[in-house]
N, C-alpha and C positions, 0 to 999 in steps of 0.2 A: 725556515731555517731552524726554528726552535725544535720542531718535530724531528728533523734530521739530526740535530745535535744530541737530542735526548736518545734517539735510536743508537747513535754511536756510543754514548755513555753506557746504555744498557748492554750493548754488544761486548763491552769490556768488563761487565759485571759490576758496574757502578750505578748509583742512583742519581736522580736529577730533581731540582726544585725549579718551578716556573712561577714567578711572581707577576701578578697583575695589580694595577694601582687601586682598583675599586671592586667591591663585592659584586656590583652590577655586571662587571665584565667576566666574572668567574664562570657562570654557567655557559657562556658562549665559548670560552677557552676550554673549559672542562669537556664540552661536547666534542671538540676537535681532537683532544688528546685521548679521550676514551674511544673514539672511532679508530684511532691508530693503535692504542696500547691496551684497550679493554679494561679488565678489572685490576690491572696493575697500577692504576691511577688512583691516588687519594686526593681529597680536597680539604683544605684548612682555611677557615675564615671566621670572623666574629659572629656570623649569622647562624653558626651551628649550635645546637644544644650541648650541654656538658657531656651527655651520653654519646652523642654523635662525635664530638671532638675526641673523647676517650677511645672510641672504637677505631677512628681513623689513625690516631697515634699508635695504637697497638698494631695495626696493619703495617704502618710505616716501619716501626721498630723491628718487627719480625721479618721484614724483607718481602712481605707479600705485595706491598705497594711501593715499588722503587721510584715511581714518578709522583711528585707532589705538586699540585696546582693550588694557588691560593693568594690571598692578599698579604700584606707585609709580615704578619706574624708567622707565615709559613716558612720564613727564612730560618726559623729555629726548629724545623721538622727534624725528628730524631732518625735520620737515615743512617744506617750502619756504615755505608761506604759512599760518600758523596763524590761525584765526579763533575757535576755541572750545576751552576745556578744561572738561570735566565731571568733578567729583569726587564719586562716589557714596559714600554712607555716610561723609560727611566727618568724622563724629565718631570714626571708628575710629583707635586709637593706632598701628596698624601702618603708617600713612602716614609716621610718623617712623622713620627708620633709626637704630637705636641703636648701630651700629658705624661705623667710618670708611669712607667719608666720611659724617659725620652731617648729614643734611638732612631737612627735612620737605617731602614732596611737595606739601602744601597751600600752604605758603609759596612754594615754587618755582613752582607753577602761577600764583599771584597775580602774582609778579614777572615771569614770562615773558609772561603776558597783558598786563601793563602795558607791557613793552618792545616787544611786537609788535602792540599795538593790538587785542588779542583780548579775548574775554569769558571770565571764569572763573565757572562755575556750580557752586555747592556744594549737594548734596542730602542730606537726612537727615530721618528722623522724630524724631530726638533730637539736635538740633544741639549743638555745643560751646558753652559760655558765651562763649568768645572770638568765635565766629562770630555768635552771637545779638546780641552787643553791637556788633559792628563792621560787619557786612555789611547791605546792603539786603535786605529779606525779601520773598519771594513765597510766600504760604501757600495750599495747596490746600484747607484747611479740614476735610476729612474724608477717610477712606480710600475709594479707588475700589472699587466692588463692594459687598460686605457691610459693615455697620457694625462698628465695633470691638467685640470680645466683652466680656461682663461679667467682672470680675476678683473672685475670692474670696480673701481673705487668711486663712490658717490660722495661728493662734497656737500655735506648737509648745511653748510653756510649759505648755499645757493638754492636750497630746496625748501619749498613751503610746507610740504607734507611731513609730518612727524607723528608717530615713529616709522611710518612706512612711506618711503620716498616714491616718486613717480616711476623711476626705473625698476624699483623692486616690485611695485604693484603690477607693472606691465609683465615682468617675468613670472610672477605668481599667476597672473591671468593666463599666460601661455601654458603653465603646468595644469591649471584647471581645464583648459580647452583641449589640450593634447593628451592628457593623462600623465601619470608619473607622480613623483614625490618631491617634496622640498623640506629642507631643514633650516629653521631660523634660530639663530643663537642670540640671546639677549645677554650681552657682556656685562654682568653685574657681580663678578667675583669680588667678594669682600668689599662691596661698595662703601665708600666713606664720603662725607660731604666735602667737595672741593669747589673752587670758583673757576668757571670757564667763561670765555668770551665767545658768544655765538657768532660774532662778526668775523674774527680772525682765527678762532679756535685755540687761542692761547690759554694755558693753565698756569696759575701762579705757583712758582716753585721756589724752594730754598736755594740760594746761591752757594751755600756752603756744602750742602749734603746732596744736591741733585735729586731731590724727591719733591713731590707735590706738597704744598702747604694745605693743612686741613682747616676747613671753615668751622668755627665754633659758634655756639648759640649767642655769645655776646658780640658777635660781629668781627671777631679777631681771626687772623690767619696764623697758624702756628706750625712750626716744624716739629714732628714727633721724634726727631733724632737729636738735634742740638738744642732745641728749645727756643730758637729764633721766633719772634712774634712781630706782626705788623697789623695795622688796621685794614680791613677789607676796603679796597678802593671803590669809589663810585663810578670811575671811568677806567676802561682797560688801559694799563700802562703801555701796552704794546701798540695799540691802534687808536686809542681815545674813544672807543665806542662805549655807550652806556649800557649795552646789552650784555650784562654780566649775570650769569645764572648757574645753578646746578643743572646737570642734564641727567636723563635716565627715566625710562619707562618700565613699568612692571609687566610681568608675564600675563597677568589678567587683562591689563589694558591692551596688550598686543593681541591677545585672543579675541577681544571684542572688535578690534580693528579688522582682523582677518575675517570674522563673521560678517562684518559690514561690507567689506570690499570683495571678498572671494568666498561666498557662502558655499560654493560647489565643493571646496576642499574640506575633507574631514580634518578636524583639528585635534591634535593629541599633544597635551601640555605636560612637560616634565619640569617640576620644580619641587621645593621642599614640601609644599602643601599637597601636591598630587601623589608624591611618592612616600608619604609617611608610613603607609602600610608596607610590611616587609616584601610582599610579592608584587607590589604595584608597579615598580619600575620595569620588571621583566614582562609583566602583562602589557604595559604600554608599548614596549619595544616590539613585542610579538604582534600587537594590534597594528602598529605602523607597518610591519613587514607584510602583513596580509592585505592591507588596504590597497585600493586601486588609485584613487586620487586623494592625497593626504599631505598635511604639513605637520611636521614635528617641531614644536617650539619649546624653548626652555633655556635654562642657564647652562653653565659650562658642561654639564653632564651629557648634553646632546652632541658634544664634539669629541667624546672620548671613545676612540677605537671601535666604533660600531661599523659593521659592514652591511650596507644595503645597496645592492647592485643597481636598483632603478631610481636612485636619487639624481635628478637632473639639475637641481638648484640648491645651493647652500648660500645662506646670507647671514651677515653679522649686523645686528642693530647696535648702535652705540659702540663701535669697535674701540673707540679711544677712552671709554669710561675707565678701564683698568689703568690707563696711563696716569690717572689722578691719584693712584694709591701712593701713600707716603712710604715707599719701599724701593730700594735700589734695584729690585728685580721686576719692577713694574713693566718696563719695556720688554723684557724677556718673556714675561707671562703673556702680555698682549700678543707678541709675535707668535708664540707657541699656540695660543688659542685660535687665532685667525688662520694660521697655517694648518693646524689640525682639522679645523672645520672645513677648510678648502679640500682636504683629502677625502671628505665624505661624499663629494659630488663626482659624477662621471666615472664611476668605477668600472662599469661594464658597457656604458653607452655615453654619448656626448653629454657633457655637463657644463655648468657655469657657476661662478661665484660672484656675489655682490657684497661689497664691504661699505657700509654707511659710516661716515666719520666726520667729525668737525675738525679733525687734524689730519688731512690727507698727506701732508708732508712729513709726518712723524716717521722716524726710522723704522719703527715696528710695522707700520702699515705699508710703507714703501717696499721693504724687503719681503714682507708676506705676500704682497701683490705679485712680486716676481718669482715667488717660490724659492727665494735665494737664501738658503739656510747658512751657507758658508759666509756670504757677505755680511749677514747680520751678526753672526758669531765673531767674526774677525773684528768688526767695529766694537762690539760689546766688550770683547776682551781688552781692547785698547783702553776703553773707558774704565773698566774695572781695575786695570793695572794703575792707571793714573790716580784713581780715588782710593786704592788700597782695599778693594772688596775681593771676596772669593772669585777665582781660585788663588789669588796672589797672597791674600791673608785671610785668616778666619775671623768670624764675627762671634763675639761672646756677648750675650744679652742678659742683663740683670733687670728683672721686672718686679716691681713692688706694688702691692695694692693695699688699700686701707679704707676705713670709713670716712676719712676726711682728705682734703687735697694736699695738706702741707706735710704730714708725717712721711708719706712715701718719698717725696722729693728730698726732705732733710736726710733721711736714711741713705739715699743714694749719693748725696753729696759727701757723706762720711765715707761711703764705700769707695767712691772715686779716688780719694787720696791714697788708698792702699793698693791701687792697680798700677804700680810703676812699670814702665817699659811697654805700655800699650798706648795706642792712639785712642783716647777716650772722648766720646761726645755725649753731651747730656749732663745731668738728667733733664728729661723733657717730659711734659705731661702727655698722656694719652686720653682718648675719649673714655668717659666713665662707662663701666661695664657691670651689669647686674647690680647696680647701686653702689659699686665700689670705685673709688678714685684710684687711678693708676699713673705711675711714672716709670720710665725706663732709662737705662744707661747702656750705651753700646760701646764696646771696646773692639778695635781692629788690631789683630796681633798674629804673629807667626808662631806663637807658643800658646795655643788655646788651652791646653791642659793646665799650664802654670797659672794663667790668668783666671780660669774658672775655679781652680783650687783656692787661689787667693781670695776670690769673691766669696766662696763657700765658707772659708775660715772666718772672714769678717762678719758674715751673716750669722754664723754659729755663735760668735762672741756677743752679737747684739740680740740673740734670741730672747732673753728674759724681757728686755725692753720692747721687743716686737710683739710679744704675747700680750703685754699690758696695753699696747696701743692698737691691738687687733690687726697687725700687719702680716701679710703673707708675701713670700719672696720666691722667685724662680730664677735659677741660673741655667741658661740654655746655650749650647754651642752650635753655631750655624743654624739658627732658626730659619724656617722657610717663609715666615711672614713677620714683618716688622711693623 
């Protein structure tokens, strides 16, 4: 669809921008577009040198390269006549830049398209609730090629094996015996310590903010939105079990378990350690593509848009870990991750998906197992409306960090009084980061520009005192992580 849309734009003498969420996906997408449009395609992403970036921008501005492929910064490509902006995997949070200048490429694409009379096309198998509610929808209906694979949910409360359950080991053994490939996703996106019951799967949550409570070193459970605090219980309040613990295994442990149980499978690990070198990720993906019997294991990057036709098994280890994130998007992220990984299996041949979870009845897992995107989004939008979260209101976050725990909180208490007209929660403490203590204030509002401007004015007035106390502050509208 993107290729056809770009061809239509070029036929009208217009240019096109195609955004992908990760640099790792750029070479794959770039290859497809260059196969179609040849040297008329330019690429922009942060991995280019200054000279390469200058040369590509000159080709774009001159009209020699009317098709631009790249990560979020490519939305600013200087095309003389823009006709189309495609945002692939539009649900991905990496489209929001979390450092200055803070911008969301999806929002910039919509604004630029409106200003230049162009079309903005957002694509995803798991759209954001914001996009589902606001944008005109064109639905393909089903996956092209093979049908979506069946999903089996393994209740880890009844399994002795961890991190590899008996059903998953049996499925991996079949891959090793019959040939083919498997992908194992270790769901550790932004993992923070939370308290889980291994017996009933319950996670302690804040009753006011509907987010997980975070377990701190002093044994307290705290809400990072409103500041609510309670002592960590010795018994599960839901079922009375004493089996309360953090869950989560690392990729290295998972690799050792695979070597022990299915040594016949070549193991290719993708995580921050193995992909630190610039070309390492692409090399690992090419190695997996060439392998006969292999398993690709890693964090969320293994679920992102990769196409391997001979993957017969995709599995999620700790599918519910993300549900413990103290963020109103936790269920959305978990649903997207599991559903996206399921789409890697059975693309050209029969496949299957296994989801290991301590919370098999959670909405995210239930709807992902059914491949029911509309059902999940309809329920999620009802929850968001009730709680005043996007898309019904915007979130403005004020984050302050400092050398001690008290000054950030005191400053935010002063700021809070000046944010009239908004539903403000906090200030609440966050986990210490890089030696600095942090607190945040969250305002839910229909007027984000007014609230953000008011917060900025109050911080500007407090700037001399902030400098003396060594405080840093950030105001962010609709942050992708809380």
